[in-house]
C-alpha positions in Angstrom: 58.1 56.5 40.8 59.0 57.2 36.9 62.3 59.4 36.9 62.2 63.1 36.2 63.2 64.1 32.7 63.5 67.5 30.9 61.7 67.6 27.4 61.5 70.4 24.9 57.5 69.9 23.1 58.0 71.7 20.4 61.1 71.5 17.9 61.4 71.8 13.9 64.2 69.2 11.9 65.5 69.7 8.1 61.8 68.4 7.1 60.2 71.8 8.2 60.5 73.9 5.4 61.8 76.7 7.5 64.6 74.2 9.2 68.1 73.1 8.2 68.7 71.1 11.4 69.2 67.6 10.8 68.4 65.2 13.1 70.9 63.6 14.3 72.5 66.7 15.2 69.7 67.6 17.3 69.2 64.5 18.6 73.1 64.9 20.1 72.3 68.2 21.3 69.1 67.1 23.1 71.8 64.5 25.0 74.4 67.1 25.6 71.5 69.9 26.8 70.3 66.8 29.6 67.2 66.6 27.7 65.5 62.9 28.3 63.6 62.8 25.1 63.4 64.5 21.1 60.1 65.6 20.5 60.0 66.1 16.6 57.2 68.7 15.9 57.9 69.5 11.9 55.3 71.2 10.2 52.6 68.8 8.4 55.2 65.8 8.3 56.6 63.0 10.2 58.9 61.3 8.1 62.1 62.6 9.9 60.5 61.9 13.1 59.5 58.2 11.9 62.5 57.9 10.6 64.6 58.6 14.0 62.5 56.9 15.8 62.8 53.6 14.6 66.3 54.0 14.9 66.8 55.4 19.0 63.1 54.0 19.4 63.4 55.1 23.8 64.7 58.6 22.9 62.7 60.4 20.0 58.7 61.0 20.2 56.8 61.4 16.8 55.0 64.6 17.1 53.5 66.9 14.1 52.4 70.4 14.0 49.5 70.6 11.5 48.5 74.1 10.1 44.4 73.6 9.4 42.4 76.3 7.6 42.1 78.4 11.2 45.6 77.9 12.8 48.1 75.3 14.3 47.6 72.1 16.1 50.8 70.8 18.1 50.4 67.0 18.6 52.5 64.1 20.1 52.7 60.5 19.7 51.3 60.7 16.2 51.0 57.3 14.4 49.5 58.9 11.0 50.2 61.8 9.3 47.8 64.7 9.1 47.8 66.5 6.3 47.5 70.8 6.3 44.8 72.9 5.2 42.1 70.7 6.7 39.3 72.6 9.1 40.1 71.7 12.7 37.8 69.6 13.6 38.5 67.3 11.1 41.8 67.1 12.5 41.3 67.2 15.7 39.3 64.2 15.3 41.9 62.2 13.6 44.7 62.6 15.9 41.9 61.3 18.7 41.5 58.5 16.4 44.9 57.4 17.0 45.5 58.2 20.1 47.6 61.5 20.2 48.2 63.9 22.8 46.5 66.7 21.3 47.7 70.6 22.0 47.3 74.2 20.1 50.3 75.7 18.7 51.2 79.7 20.3 47.7 80.2 20.7 47.9 84.2 21.3 50.9 85.0 18.7 49.0 87.5 16.2 51.7 86.6 13.5 51.9 83.2 13.6 48.1 81.9 13.3 46.9 82.9 16.0 43.9 81.1 17.7 40.8 82.6 18.6 39.4 82.4 22.0 36.1 80.9 21.1 37.7 78.7 18.8 39.9 77.3 21.4 36.7 76.4 24.3 35.1 75.2 20.6 38.0 72.5 20.6 38.3 72.2 24.5 36.6 68.6 24.6 39.4 67.5 22.1 42.6 69.2 24.0 44.9 67.9 26.3 46.8 70.9 26.6 47.8 74.0 25.3 51.0 75.8 24.2 51.7 78.1 28.0 55.4 78.6 26.7 56.9 78.9 23.4 60.4 80.2 23.2 59.4 82.5 20.1 56.8 84.2 21.9 56.8 87.8 23.6 56.0 86.9 27.4 53.2 88.7 27.0 51.3 86.4 24.5 52.6 83.3 26.8 51.2 84.7 30.0 47.8 85.0 27.9 48.1 81.3 27.3 48.7 80.5 30.9 45.8 82.2 32.0 43.7 80.2 29.3 44.6 77.3 30.1 44.6 78.3 34.3 41.1 79.4 33.6 39.5 76.8 31.6 41.6 73.7 33.5 43.7 72.7 30.6 47.2 71.6 31.2 50.3 73.5 29.3 53.0 72.2 26.8 55.9 74.2 26.5 58.7 74.6 24.3 61.7 76.1 22.4 59.8 76.5 18.8 63.5 75.3 17.4 63.9 76.1 13.9 67.8 76.0 14.7 70.2 73.9 17.0 71.0 76.4 19.1 67.4 77.5 20.3 66.7 73.4 21.3 66.0 73.5 24.9 65.1 77.1 25.4 61.8 76.0 27.1 60.0 73.1 28.0 58.9 70.8 30.3 60.1 69.3 33.7 57.9 65.8 34.4 57.8 62.3 34.9 59.4 60.2 32.6 56.7 59.1 29.9 56.0 56.3 26.8 52.9 56.5 25.8 50.4 59.2 25.1 48.4 58.0 28.2 51.5 58.2 30.3 51.9 61.6 29.1 48.3 62.4 30.2 49.2 61.6 33.7 52.8 63.0 33.6 51.9 66.5 33.0 49.3 67.0 35.5 53.0 67.4 37.9 54.5 69.2 35.1 56.5 72.1 35.7 57.8 74.4 32.8 61.2 75.9 32.4 63.2 78.0 30.2 62.7 81.6 29.3 61.9 83.3 26.1 64.7 83.0 23.2 66.2 86.7 21.7 64.6 88.0 18.6 67.7 87.2 16.7 66.9 83.5 16.5 64.2 83.8 13.7 67.6 84.0 11.4 67.4 80.5 11.2 64.4 80.1 9.7 64.6 82.6 7.3 68.4 81.4 6.5 66.4 78.1 5.8 63.7 79.4 3.6 65.9 81.6 1.5 68.8 78.2 1.4 65.8 76.1 0.6 64.1 78.7 -1.9 67.8 78.8 -3.8 68.6 74.9 -3.9 65.0 74.8 -5.6 65.9 76.8 -8.2 69.1 75.2 -8.8 68.2 71.8 -8.6 70.4 71.5 -5.4 68.6 68.4 -2.9 
């Protein structure tokens, strides 16, 4: 029987436009707080995740949060980066072709590219899960996602949506260890969500990152 681990399924690094979290710092924090995997899901890029995964192949998993023309897809075990602003069905097809584990990000968050229920129902054949617990969402939003998943026989992912180091591990899943997308599909069947919603002030991390990167772009600092 596989060991039971804890994993945060929604984490952003400095490769995201709204985060300043360096990969090595996230890695160290993940180990300190007892996570069994570091799953990086940067906005529309896998560059930092791929870099870290080459150094720490048994601990880092390559993911991506993809902004489509509708809302965001949250994928794990991504092998080929998916560009932003493409139709959802095209993104889903590309992810399915590479065997990725496919979920939908914060489906009921109105200010963060909310998915409509009819869209989620349309995409059910492509999905392995939806995000049922996002630490940056209000409790009611997560409750609606949990209900949709239960009503449609879907599994749920959970994550901090961390844009700052202190957010890491605020939410996640406790489940049998996994090393491939297929193993994750099996492990998630017995997964249990842990953690709680983060306080509203954690959004300062993403706001600060956006402001800092804007200033750097104007001054030429890299």
